[in-house]
C-alpha positions as CSV (number, residue, x, y, z in Angstrom):
1,M,6.9,14.1,17.2
2,S,4.9,16.5,15.3
3,E,7.3,16.6,12.4
4,N,7.0,13.0,11.8
5,A,3.0,12.6,11.7
6,N,3.1,11.9,8.1
7,I,5.9,9.2,7.6
8,D,4.7,6.7,5.3
9,S,6.4,3.8,6.2
10,V,9.7,2.2,8.3
11,V,12.0,3.4,5.8
12,D,10.8,7.2,5.9
13,I,12.0,6.4,9.8
14,L,14.7,5.0,9.3
15,D,15.9,7.7,6.7
16,Q,15.0,10.2,9.6
17,I,16.8,8.6,12.3
18,I,20.0,8.4,10.2
19,D,20.1,12.0,9.3
20,L,18.6,12.8,12.9
21,V,22.7,11.1,13.9
22,S,24.2,12.5,10.9
23,N,23.3,15.9,11.7
24,A,23.5,15.7,15.3
25,R,26.3,17.7,17.3
26,G,29.5,15.4,17.7
27,V,31.1,14.3,20.7
28,P,35.0,16.0,20.9
29,M,37.8,13.6,20.5
30,S,35.1,10.6,20.0
31,A,33.1,8.8,17.0
32,S,29.7,9.4,19.4
33,V,26.9,12.6,18.8
34,I,24.6,13.3,21.3
35,V,21.1,13.3,20.0
36,N,17.7,14.5,21.2
37,K,16.5,11.2,23.2
38,S,13.1,12.1,23.0
39,E,12.8,12.4,19.3
40,L,14.7,9.3,18.5
41,L,13.0,7.4,21.1
42,D,10.0,8.8,19.2
43,L,11.0,7.4,15.4
44,A,12.2,4.2,16.8
45,Q,8.6,3.9,18.3
46,A,7.0,5.3,15.1
47,A,9.2,2.4,13.4
48,R,8.0,-0.6,15.4
49,D,4.6,0.7,15.0
50,Q,4.7,0.7,11.2
51,V,5.9,-2.5,10.9
52,P,2.8,-4.8,11.4
53,A,0.8,-2.4,9.4
54,Q,3.5,-3.4,6.8
55,V,3.0,-7.2,7.5
56,V,-0.5,-7.1,7.5
57,R,-0.7,-5.4,3.9
58,A,1.7,-7.9,2.9
59,D,-0.6,-10.3,4.2
60,G,-3.6,-9.1,2.4
61,V,-1.5,-8.9,-1.2
62,L,-0.7,-12.9,-0.3
63,A,-4.6,-13.5,0.6
64,S,-4.9,-11.6,-3.2
65,L,-2.8,-14.1,-5.1
66,D,-4.3,-17.0,-3.0
67,K,-7.2,-15.8,-4.4
68,V,-6.4,-15.7,-7.8
69,R,-4.6,-18.9,-7.9
70,G,-8.0,-20.4,-6.2
71,E,-10.1,-19.0,-9.5
72,A,-7.2,-20.1,-11.9
73,E,-7.6,-23.5,-10.4
74,A,-11.5,-23.9,-10.6
75,N,-11.1,-22.2,-14.5
76,A,-8.8,-25.2,-15.2
77,A,-11.3,-27.9,-13.7
78,E,-14.5,-26.1,-15.9
79,I,-12.5,-26.0,-18.6
80,R,-11.5,-29.4,-18.1
81,S,-15.4,-30.8,-17.4
82,N,-17.0,-28.6,-20.2
83,A,-14.2,-30.8,-22.4
84,Q,-14.8,-33.9,-21.0
85,A,-18.9,-33.3,-21.7
86,E,-17.9,-32.3,-25.5
87,A,-15.9,-35.1,-25.9
88,E,-18.9,-37.8,-24.5
89,R,-21.5,-35.3,-26.2
90,I,-19.7,-35.9,-29.7
91,V,-18.9,-39.9,-28.9
92,A,-22.4,-40.2,-28.1
93,E,-23.5,-38.6,-31.6
94,A,-21.2,-40.9,-33.4
95,R,-22.4,-43.8,-32.1
96,A,-25.7,-42.9,-32.9
97,R,-25.1,-42.0,-36.0
98,A,-22.9,-44.9,-36.4
99,G,-26.3,-47.1,-35.3
100,R,-28.3,-45.5,-38.0
101,L,-26.0,-46.1,-40.6
102,T,-25.3,-50.0,-39.8
103,S,-29.6,-50.7,-40.8
104,A,-28.5,-51.6,-44.1
105,D,-26.0,-54.4,-44.9
106,A,-24.8,-52.2,-48.1
107,I,-24.0,-49.1,-46.1
108,T,-22.2,-51.1,-43.0
109,V,-18.7,-50.9,-43.7
110,A,-19.2,-47.1,-44.8
111,A,-21.4,-46.7,-41.4
112,R,-18.4,-48.4,-39.2
113,S,-15.9,-46.5,-41.1
114,E,-17.4,-43.0,-40.2
115,A,-18.2,-43.8,-36.7
116,Q,-14.5,-44.6,-36.2
117,R,-13.6,-41.6,-37.9
118,I,-15.9,-39.3,-35.8
119,T,-14.8,-41.1,-32.5
120,D,-11.1,-40.7,-33.5
121,E,-12.4,-37.0,-34.1
122,A,-13.6,-36.6,-30.9
123,K,-11.2,-38.0,-29.4
124,G,-8.4,-36.2,-30.4
125,Q,-10.8,-32.9,-29.9
126,A,-11.1,-33.7,-26.5
127,E,-7.6,-34.4,-25.5
128,A,-6.9,-31.2,-27.0
129,L,-9.2,-29.5,-24.9
130,R,-7.7,-31.5,-22.3
131,A,-4.2,-30.3,-23.1
132,G,-5.5,-27.2,-23.2
133,A,-6.9,-26.6,-20.1
134,D,-3.9,-28.0,-18.3
135,K,-1.5,-26.0,-20.1
136,Y,-3.4,-22.5,-18.9
137,A,-3.9,-24.5,-15.3
138,D,-0.2,-24.9,-15.3
139,D,1.0,-21.5,-16.4
140,T,-1.4,-19.5,-14.3
141,L,0.1,-21.9,-11.4
142,A,3.5,-21.2,-12.5
143,D,3.2,-17.6,-12.7
144,L,1.4,-17.0,-9.4
145,E,4.3,-19.1,-8.4
146,V,6.9,-16.8,-9.5
147,R,4.6,-13.9,-8.1
148,V,4.2,-15.1,-4.3
149,S,8.3,-16.2,-4.5
150,A,9.3,-12.7,-5.3
151,L,6.9,-11.2,-2.9
152,G,8.4,-13.7,-0.2
153,R,11.9,-12.5,-1.1
154,D,10.7,-8.6,-1.0
155,I,9.2,-9.2,2.4
156,T,12.3,-10.6,3.5
157,D,14.6,-8.0,2.1
158,L,12.2,-5.1,3.9
159,D,12.1,-6.8,7.2
160,R,16.7,-7.3,6.7
161,K,16.8,-3.6,6.1
162,V,14.4,-2.4,8.8
163,W,16.4,-4.5,11.6
164,T,19.6,-3.5,10.2
165,H,18.6,0.4,10.5
166,V,17.3,-0.5,13.8
167,D,20.1,-2.2,15.2
168,A,22.5,0.7,13.9
169,A,20.3,3.2,15.4
170,L,20.3,1.3,18.8
171,H,23.7,0.6,19.0
172,Q,24.4,4.4,18.1
173,I,22.2,5.0,21.2
174,T,23.7,3.2,23.5
175,S,27.3,4.3,22.2
176,G,26.5,7.8,23.3
177,R,25.0,6.7,26.4
178,D,28.2,5.1,27.3
179,V,30.1,8.1,26.5
180,L,27.7,10.2,28.4
181,A,27.9,8.0,31.3
182,G,31.7,7.9,31.1
183,R,32.3,11.7,31.2
184,G,29.8,11.7,34.0
185,Q,31.9,9.6,36.3
186,E,35.4,11.9,35.1
187,E,33.9,14.9,36.4
188,P,35.1,16.0,39.7
189,D,32.1,16.8,42.5
190,E,31.8,20.4,43.1
191,E,31.1,21.5,46.5
192,P,28.0,23.9,47.2
193,A,28.9,27.9,47.2
194,Q,28.2,29.2,50.6
């Protein structure tokens, strides 16, 4: 299998198997061909060896997607936490300001009005920050879900293609063996020369 040493993927190996069977010498009056058993078995073994490596690489991609997802969730949690802290700081500042304003009766009404306005503004800002953080988290997670789903489909398609090609090659090998076995039974025994 020296010429197969630079094979990069199962698909390359399956292409070589198809080429080997396509270019094999035909058996007269049948759809069967004669292939080099050793070469075909080497290619089938190489395909078997490649499948786990590609599955491991796919698992690595999934793990990195999980890491990105975790980072996105951590970022969203941090944004929410910061928004909550900022909202609480603004509300505390508004209450302190309102407390200072209520010291004189003449400005009590204005102070209460200003405190309410600041409180409402702080709540609005906090809600906007929370909504932004939630949207960021939802968008990031939705994008991640689409990527993971696409990767899962790609892996399933690759697996299906690999096994389709392997099954076809094994079927051709079995058919060739059956034809050869049938020929061996049809030839009369030759008597040894004396």
